[in-house]
C-alpha positions as CSV (number, residue, x, y, z in Angstrom):
1,M,-31.7,193.6,-85.0
2,T,-32.1,190.0,-86.3
3,I,-30.4,190.9,-89.6
4,Q,-27.5,192.5,-87.7
5,R,-27.1,189.4,-85.5
6,T,-27.2,187.0,-88.5
7,W,-24.6,189.2,-90.3
8,L,-22.4,189.1,-87.2
9,V,-22.6,185.3,-86.8
10,S,-21.7,184.9,-90.5
11,L,-18.8,187.3,-90.1
12,L,-17.5,185.4,-87.1
13,F,-17.8,182.1,-88.9
14,I,-15.9,183.4,-91.9
15,T,-13.3,184.9,-89.7
16,N,-12.9,181.6,-87.7
17,S,-12.7,179.6,-91.0
18,L,-10.0,181.9,-92.4
19,C,-8.0,181.8,-89.1
20,A,-8.2,178.0,-89.1
21,Q,-7.1,177.8,-92.7
22,S,-4.3,180.3,-92.0
23,T,-3.1,178.1,-89.1
24,L,-3.2,175.0,-91.3
25,Q,-1.3,176.7,-94.0
26,K,1.4,177.8,-91.6
27,R,1.7,174.3,-90.1
28,L,1.9,172.7,-93.6
29,Q,4.5,175.3,-94.6
30,T,6.7,174.5,-91.6
31,A,6.3,170.7,-92.1
32,F,7.0,171.0,-95.9
33,I,10.2,173.0,-95.3
34,R,11.3,170.4,-92.7
35,L,10.8,167.6,-95.2
36,Q,12.4,169.5,-98.1
37,T,15.5,170.4,-96.1
38,D,15.8,166.9,-94.6
39,E,19.1,165.1,-95.3
40,Q,17.2,162.4,-97.2
41,C,15.9,165.0,-99.7
42,K,19.2,166.9,-100.1
43,Y,19.5,165.8,-103.7
44,G,15.8,165.1,-104.2
45,A,12.6,167.0,-105.2
46,V,9.5,167.4,-103.0
47,S,6.1,168.5,-104.1
48,L,2.8,168.8,-102.2
49,T,-0.6,170.1,-103.2
50,V,-3.6,170.3,-100.8
51,L,-7.1,171.4,-102.0
52,D,-10.5,171.8,-100.4
53,A,-12.2,168.7,-101.8
54,K,-15.6,170.4,-102.1
55,T,-14.6,173.8,-103.6
56,G,-11.2,173.1,-105.1
57,E,-9.7,176.0,-103.2
58,M,-5.9,175.8,-102.8
59,I,-5.1,175.2,-99.2
60,F,-1.3,174.7,-99.7
61,G,1.0,174.3,-102.6
62,G,4.7,173.5,-102.3
63,N,6.3,173.2,-105.7
64,P,2.8,172.2,-107.0
65,D,3.7,172.6,-110.7
66,M,6.9,170.5,-110.6
67,G,6.6,167.4,-112.7
68,L,7.7,164.3,-110.7
69,A,7.4,160.6,-111.0
70,P,4.2,159.5,-109.3
71,G,4.7,155.7,-109.1
72,S,1.4,154.0,-108.5
73,T,-0.5,157.1,-107.4
74,L,-1.0,157.6,-111.2
75,K,-3.6,154.8,-110.8
76,T,-5.9,157.3,-109.2
77,V,-5.9,159.4,-112.4
78,T,-6.6,156.2,-114.5
79,S,-9.3,155.2,-112.2
80,I,-11.1,158.5,-112.2
81,T,-10.8,158.7,-116.0
82,A,-12.3,155.2,-116.4
83,F,-15.2,156.1,-114.1
84,N,-15.9,159.2,-116.2
85,V,-15.5,157.5,-119.6
86,L,-16.8,154.0,-119.1
87,G,-19.2,154.4,-116.1
88,K,-19.2,152.6,-112.8
89,D,-21.4,149.7,-114.1
90,F,-19.3,149.0,-117.2
91,Q,-18.5,145.3,-117.8
92,F,-16.0,143.6,-120.1
93,Q,-17.3,140.9,-122.4
94,T,-15.6,137.6,-123.4
95,Q,-17.2,135.7,-126.3
96,L,-17.2,132.0,-126.8
97,G,-18.2,130.6,-130.1
98,Y,-17.2,128.3,-132.9
99,T,-16.5,128.2,-136.7
100,G,-17.4,125.5,-139.2
101,T,-20.2,122.9,-139.0
102,L,-21.6,120.8,-136.2
103,A,-22.8,117.3,-137.3
104,A,-25.7,115.4,-135.8
105,D,-23.3,113.1,-133.9
106,G,-21.8,116.1,-132.1
107,T,-18.6,116.4,-134.2
108,L,-17.5,120.0,-134.8
109,T,-15.5,120.4,-137.9
110,G,-14.1,123.8,-137.1
111,D,-12.5,125.8,-134.3
112,V,-13.6,126.9,-130.9
113,I,-12.9,130.6,-130.4
114,I,-12.4,132.4,-127.1
115,K,-12.6,136.0,-128.1
116,G,-11.3,138.4,-125.5
117,G,-12.7,141.8,-124.8
118,G,-9.9,143.1,-122.6
119,D,-11.3,141.7,-119.3
120,P,-8.4,141.7,-116.9
121,T,-10.3,139.6,-114.3
122,L,-10.9,136.5,-116.5
123,G,-9.6,133.6,-114.4
124,S,-8.7,135.9,-111.5
125,W,-8.9,134.6,-107.9
126,R,-10.2,137.9,-106.6
127,Y,-13.9,137.4,-107.4
128,A,-16.2,134.4,-107.0
129,N,-17.4,134.4,-110.6
130,T,-14.0,135.0,-112.2
131,K,-12.1,132.1,-110.8
132,E,-10.4,129.8,-113.3
133,N,-12.5,126.7,-112.6
134,V,-15.8,128.8,-112.7
135,V,-14.9,130.3,-116.1
136,L,-13.7,127.0,-117.6
137,N,-16.9,125.3,-116.3
138,T,-19.0,128.1,-117.9
139,M,-17.3,127.4,-121.3
140,V,-17.7,123.6,-120.9
141,V,-21.4,123.9,-120.1
142,A,-21.9,126.1,-123.2
143,L,-20.1,123.6,-125.4
144,K,-22.0,120.7,-124.1
145,K,-25.3,122.5,-124.4
146,A,-24.5,123.1,-128.1
147,G,-24.1,119.3,-128.4
148,I,-20.3,119.3,-129.1
149,K,-18.7,115.9,-128.4
150,K,-15.7,116.0,-130.7
151,I,-13.7,118.8,-132.2
152,N,-11.9,118.4,-135.6
153,G,-10.1,121.6,-135.1
154,R,-8.5,123.7,-132.4
155,V,-9.2,126.0,-129.4
156,I,-8.1,129.5,-130.3
157,G,-7.4,132.4,-127.9
158,D,-8.3,135.6,-129.8
159,N,-7.1,138.9,-128.5
160,G,-9.8,140.7,-130.5
161,A,-9.3,144.4,-130.9
162,Y,-6.4,144.4,-128.4
163,N,-3.9,143.2,-130.9
164,K,-1.3,146.0,-131.1
165,Q,1.8,146.8,-129.0
166,S,1.2,145.2,-125.6
167,I,4.0,146.8,-123.5
168,P,3.8,150.5,-122.7
169,D,6.7,152.6,-123.7
170,G,9.1,153.4,-120.9
171,W,8.8,150.1,-119.0
172,I,12.2,148.7,-118.1
173,W,13.4,145.2,-119.2
174,Q,13.8,144.0,-115.7
175,D,10.1,144.4,-115.0
176,L,8.7,142.8,-118.1
177,G,8.9,139.2,-116.9
178,T,7.5,139.9,-113.5
179,Y,3.8,139.5,-112.6
180,Y,3.5,143.2,-112.2
181,G,5.0,143.8,-115.6
182,A,2.5,141.8,-117.6
183,G,1.4,143.6,-120.7
184,I,-1.9,144.5,-122.3
185,A,-3.9,141.6,-123.8
186,G,-7.3,141.2,-125.3
187,L,-7.7,137.8,-123.8
188,C,-6.2,138.0,-120.3
189,W,-6.0,134.8,-118.1
190,R,-5.3,134.5,-114.4
191,E,-4.2,138.1,-114.4
192,N,-1.6,137.1,-116.9
193,Q,0.7,135.5,-114.2
194,F,1.8,132.2,-112.9
195,D,4.2,131.0,-110.1
196,I,7.7,129.6,-110.6
197,L,8.5,127.3,-107.7
198,L,12.0,127.4,-106.3
199,R,14.3,124.8,-104.7
200,T,16.5,126.8,-102.4
201,G,19.6,125.9,-100.3
202,A,22.5,127.5,-98.5
203,V,23.6,131.1,-98.9
204,G,25.5,131.6,-102.1
205,N,24.4,128.3,-103.7
206,P,22.4,128.2,-106.9
207,I,18.6,127.9,-106.8
208,A,16.9,125.3,-109.0
209,V,13.4,125.5,-110.6
210,A,11.2,123.0,-108.9
211,G,8.2,123.5,-111.2
212,T,5.4,126.0,-111.9
213,N,1.9,126.6,-110.8
214,P,0.0,126.0,-112.9
215,E,2.1,123.7,-115.0
216,T,3.7,125.4,-118.0
217,N,5.3,122.6,-119.9
218,Y,5.4,124.8,-123.1
219,L,8.2,126.9,-121.5
220,Q,11.7,126.0,-120.4
221,Y,13.5,127.6,-117.4
222,K,17.1,128.5,-116.9
223,S,17.9,129.6,-113.3
224,E,20.8,131.9,-112.6
225,L,19.4,132.6,-109.1
226,T,21.5,132.3,-106.0
227,N,20.4,132.0,-102.4
228,G,20.8,135.4,-100.7
229,A,21.6,136.1,-97.1
230,A,18.8,136.4,-94.6
231,K,16.8,139.7,-94.6
232,T,17.9,140.6,-98.1
233,G,14.5,139.8,-99.5
234,D,13.2,138.7,-102.8
235,Q,15.5,140.1,-105.5
236,A,14.6,137.5,-108.1
237,Y,13.6,138.6,-111.6
238,P,12.2,136.4,-114.3
239,Y,12.9,137.5,-117.9
240,L,10.4,136.9,-120.7
241,P,11.5,134.6,-123.6
242,S,12.9,136.6,-126.5
243,F,11.0,136.4,-129.8
244,G,10.8,132.8,-131.0
245,S,12.3,131.4,-127.8
246,K,10.7,129.2,-125.2
247,V,13.4,129.8,-122.5
248,M,12.6,132.1,-119.5
249,Y,15.6,133.1,-117.4
250,L,15.6,133.8,-113.6
251,R,18.3,136.1,-112.3
252,G,19.2,137.7,-109.0
253,T,19.0,136.5,-105.4
254,Y,16.4,135.1,-103.1
255,A,16.9,135.3,-99.4
256,V,17.2,132.0,-97.4
257,D,14.6,133.2,-94.9
258,Q,11.9,133.8,-97.5
259,T,9.0,131.4,-96.9
260,K,7.1,131.5,-100.2
261,K,9.8,129.7,-102.2
262,R,8.2,131.0,-105.5
263,V,8.5,133.9,-107.9
264,S,5.4,135.2,-109.7
265,A,6.1,135.8,-113.4
266,A,4.2,137.1,-116.4
267,I,2.6,134.7,-118.9
268,P,4.2,135.4,-122.2
269,D,1.0,134.7,-124.2
270,P,-2.1,134.7,-122.0
271,A,-4.4,134.1,-124.9
272,F,-2.6,130.8,-125.6
273,D,-2.6,129.8,-122.0
274,A,-6.4,130.3,-121.8
275,A,-6.9,128.2,-125.0
276,L,-4.6,125.5,-123.5
277,R,-6.5,125.3,-120.3
278,L,-9.8,125.0,-122.0
279,S,-8.4,122.4,-124.4
280,D,-7.0,120.3,-121.6
281,T,-10.2,120.6,-119.7
282,L,-12.3,119.3,-122.6
283,K,-9.9,116.4,-123.1
284,R,-10.2,115.4,-119.5
285,I,-14.0,115.2,-119.7
286,G,-13.8,113.1,-122.9
287,I,-14.2,115.7,-125.7
288,T,-11.5,114.9,-128.1
289,I,-9.7,117.7,-130.0
290,N,-7.5,117.0,-133.0
291,G,-5.6,120.3,-133.2
292,D,-3.3,122.0,-130.8
293,P,-4.4,125.2,-129.0
294,Q,-3.4,128.4,-130.7
295,S,-3.4,132.2,-130.0
296,T,-3.6,135.4,-132.0
297,N,0.2,135.8,-131.7
298,M,0.9,132.2,-132.8
299,L,-1.3,132.5,-135.8
300,A,0.3,135.9,-136.7
301,E,3.7,134.3,-136.6
302,K,2.5,131.8,-139.3
303,N,0.8,134.7,-141.3
304,Q,-2.6,133.0,-140.6
305,P,-5.7,135.1,-139.7
306,V,-7.8,134.4,-136.6
307,P,-11.0,132.9,-137.9
308,A,-14.2,134.6,-136.8
309,A,-16.8,132.6,-134.9
310,S,-19.8,131.9,-137.0
311,T,-21.9,130.6,-134.1
312,A,-22.0,132.3,-130.7
313,L,-22.3,130.1,-127.6
314,T,-22.0,132.3,-124.5
315,T,-20.8,135.7,-123.2
316,I,-18.9,135.9,-120.0
317,L,-19.2,139.2,-118.2
318,S,-16.6,140.7,-115.9
319,P,-17.4,142.3,-112.5
320,E,-18.6,145.9,-112.7
321,L,-16.0,148.6,-113.2
322,S,-16.4,149.8,-109.6
323,K,-15.4,146.4,-108.3
324,I,-12.4,146.2,-110.7
325,I,-11.2,149.6,-109.5
326,Y,-11.6,148.5,-105.9
327,W,-8.9,145.9,-106.4
328,L,-6.9,148.0,-108.8
329,N,-6.2,150.5,-106.0
330,Q,-6.3,148.2,-103.0
331,K,-3.6,145.9,-104.4
332,S,-2.1,148.3,-107.0
333,V,-2.8,145.9,-109.9
334,N,-0.8,147.3,-112.8
335,L,-2.6,145.0,-115.3
336,Y,-6.0,146.4,-114.3
337,A,-4.8,150.0,-114.9
338,E,-3.3,149.2,-118.3
339,Q,-6.4,147.3,-119.5
340,L,-8.6,150.2,-118.4
341,L,-6.4,152.7,-120.2
342,A,-6.5,150.6,-123.4
343,T,-10.3,150.2,-123.1
344,I,-10.7,154.0,-122.7
345,S,-8.7,154.3,-125.9
346,L,-10.9,151.8,-127.8
347,K,-14.1,153.5,-126.7
348,S,-12.7,156.8,-128.1
349,G,-12.1,155.2,-131.5
350,K,-8.4,154.7,-131.0
351,T,-6.3,151.5,-130.8
352,A,-6.0,149.5,-127.6
353,T,-2.5,150.7,-126.7
354,A,-1.0,152.6,-123.9
355,A,0.2,155.3,-126.2
356,D,-3.3,156.0,-127.6
357,G,-4.8,155.6,-124.2
358,V,-2.5,158.3,-122.8
359,N,-3.4,160.7,-125.6
360,V,-7.1,160.1,-124.9
361,L,-6.7,160.6,-121.2
362,K,-4.8,163.8,-121.7
363,A,-7.4,165.1,-124.1
364,F,-10.2,164.2,-121.7
365,W,-8.6,166.3,-118.9
366,E,-7.7,169.1,-121.2
367,Q,-11.4,169.6,-121.9
368,K,-11.7,170.1,-118.2
369,S,-9.1,172.9,-118.2
370,I,-6.1,170.8,-117.0
371,D,-3.0,171.5,-119.0
372,K,-1.9,168.3,-120.7
373,R,1.7,169.4,-120.5
374,S,1.4,168.8,-116.7
375,M,1.0,165.0,-117.5
376,N,4.1,163.6,-119.3
377,I,3.0,160.0,-118.8
378,F,3.5,156.8,-120.8
379,D,1.1,154.3,-119.1
380,G,-1.8,154.0,-116.7
381,S,-0.2,152.3,-113.8
382,G,2.9,154.4,-113.0
383,L,5.3,151.6,-113.6
384,S,7.3,153.6,-116.1
385,P,10.1,155.6,-114.4
386,E,9.6,158.1,-117.2
387,D,6.1,159.1,-116.0
388,H,5.9,162.6,-114.7
389,I,2.9,164.6,-113.4
390,T,2.4,167.5,-111.1
391,T,0.8,167.2,-107.6
392,S,-1.4,170.2,-108.6
393,T,-2.9,168.2,-111.5
394,M,-3.3,165.1,-109.5
395,A,-5.0,166.9,-106.7
396,R,-7.3,168.7,-109.1
397,I,-8.3,165.4,-110.7
398,L,-9.0,163.9,-107.2
399,Q,-11.1,167.0,-106.4
400,S,-13.1,166.6,-109.6
401,A,-14.2,163.2,-108.4
402,R,-15.8,164.6,-105.2
403,A,-19.1,165.6,-106.7
404,A,-19.5,162.5,-109.0
405,T,-22.2,159.9,-108.3
406,W,-19.5,157.2,-108.2
407,F,-17.3,159.0,-105.7
408,D,-18.1,156.6,-102.8
409,D,-16.9,153.7,-104.9
410,F,-13.7,155.4,-105.8
411,Y,-13.1,156.5,-102.2
412,E,-13.7,153.0,-101.0
413,S,-11.1,151.7,-103.4
414,L,-8.3,153.7,-101.7
415,P,-6.2,151.8,-99.2
416,V,-5.5,153.1,-95.7
417,Y,-2.0,154.2,-94.8
418,N,-1.1,156.2,-91.7
419,D,-4.9,156.1,-90.8
420,M,-5.6,158.0,-94.0
421,K,-7.5,157.0,-97.2
422,M,-4.8,157.3,-99.9
423,K,-3.1,155.5,-102.7
424,S,0.6,154.9,-102.4
425,G,3.3,154.8,-105.1
426,S,6.9,153.7,-105.0
427,I,9.5,152.9,-107.6
428,N,13.3,153.5,-107.5
429,S,13.9,156.4,-105.1
430,V,10.3,157.6,-105.5
431,Q,7.6,157.7,-102.8
432,A,4.2,159.3,-103.3
433,Y,0.7,159.4,-101.8
434,A,-2.6,160.8,-103.0
435,G,-5.9,160.8,-101.3
436,F,-8.4,162.4,-98.9
437,Q,-8.4,163.5,-95.3
438,T,-11.0,165.4,-93.2
439,H,-9.6,168.3,-91.2
440,E,-11.8,170.0,-88.7
441,G,-15.0,169.0,-90.6
442,R,-13.7,169.9,-94.0
443,Q,-12.6,167.2,-96.5
444,L,-9.3,167.9,-98.2
445,C,-7.6,166.1,-101.1
446,F,-3.9,166.0,-101.6
447,S,-1.0,164.7,-103.6
448,I,2.6,164.5,-102.3
449,M,5.6,163.2,-104.1
450,V,9.3,162.8,-103.2
451,N,11.7,161.9,-106.0
452,N,15.4,160.9,-105.8
453,Y,15.5,160.6,-102.1
454,S,18.5,158.9,-100.4
455,G,18.4,156.4,-97.6
456,T,15.6,153.9,-96.8
457,G,12.1,153.9,-98.0
458,S,10.7,153.3,-94.5
459,A,12.5,156.4,-93.2
460,I,11.2,158.7,-96.0
461,R,7.7,157.3,-95.5
462,E,7.8,158.1,-91.8
463,K,8.8,161.7,-92.6
464,M,6.1,162.1,-95.2
465,F,3.5,160.8,-92.7
466,R,4.7,163.3,-90.2
467,L,3.9,166.1,-92.7
468,L,0.5,164.5,-93.7
469,N,-0.4,164.3,-90.0
470,E,-0.9,168.1,-90.2
471,L,-4.1,167.3,-92.2
472,K,-5.7,165.3,-89.4
């Protein structure tokens, strides 16, 4: 009798679970059709995949194998790959050392070398130990401890092994000078960005450059910006100097009701900027330096090699990978994603480029039975409009993280939108979300993408949220 009762209870549980799943599937199907046939999606493409996060069972698939642009939701794939390949406790290392000889009176005849190891947080304001003044003080203390009082040489910013193509294929020219379009660098500094301060005026009038923060007197600025009407937003784009030039152009409009009065731009050569800041700091405290600061790029232009440090002074460690990925996803930091992709590539014996990083990433997931053809991607951040991936693949990668020891760290890194833990992604006419949601005690993972929608982004987001509400 007991066996029959247990069997009956189990049967009722399975039956109820199947009924609940069937109900959810029907609701998702109705909501998916409503979104797909919405006027905003008339000429667009919509895809949704929902999986059971524990078992991987397909709960719903609407065009799950359609390759679409994911925007920044691609960062979830990069994050999970980095956790797998590098480990949650991985730390980048930046080496400080010098070449030449150090005399008894404290005169160094040689160069001070800052050798980067790909750390995207060096000089960043996001962590207590990475702030610019903290890092510079660490270097100064190490130089003083070594007894260096005068330098007959230079401070050199060395990109180390990250010395190949810095810009991923597929990035558009308009993005390259912006803070979010900063390229890969072995020696990053202040997240490879700075602010251009604006002197605004009346609508239609030209905008002048009032300065920069920090000061960048090694660059020149030519503003073609005009003051835009109220509520037109920040449509200002800085353009990187062309090869051999020192002129950065600003083009577009900047609304008169914008309060920041600044545009964040990419540092053209962060290794040089780091060397410059250390050089200036040393001069301010009375350590003289005869030579001008240099970088890997500057020496390469002169066909000069970067000298290797013969004496090590200190090693600066980044925050742990779990902490880097937290901000990567919370604030959608493109630089963090690209640096991680390059580092994954290096660890696999390839070059520190996005192209090799993508190949390594695809090979990693192919070993886990995910068809690499479902990932036609060019970077790790999703900034390239040429990136395409299926919601099925993205949801499967999310599901794979569920049983990992570092899952809680990854889950915590996801922002909250619509009261759901999920990463957002948006580029031109693209809106996407990927994340997790608990439905009637069962955790689900999902990926949804809409490409080539018409109308406003706020309107399509509201309609996508209406669909995702069925998962609650």
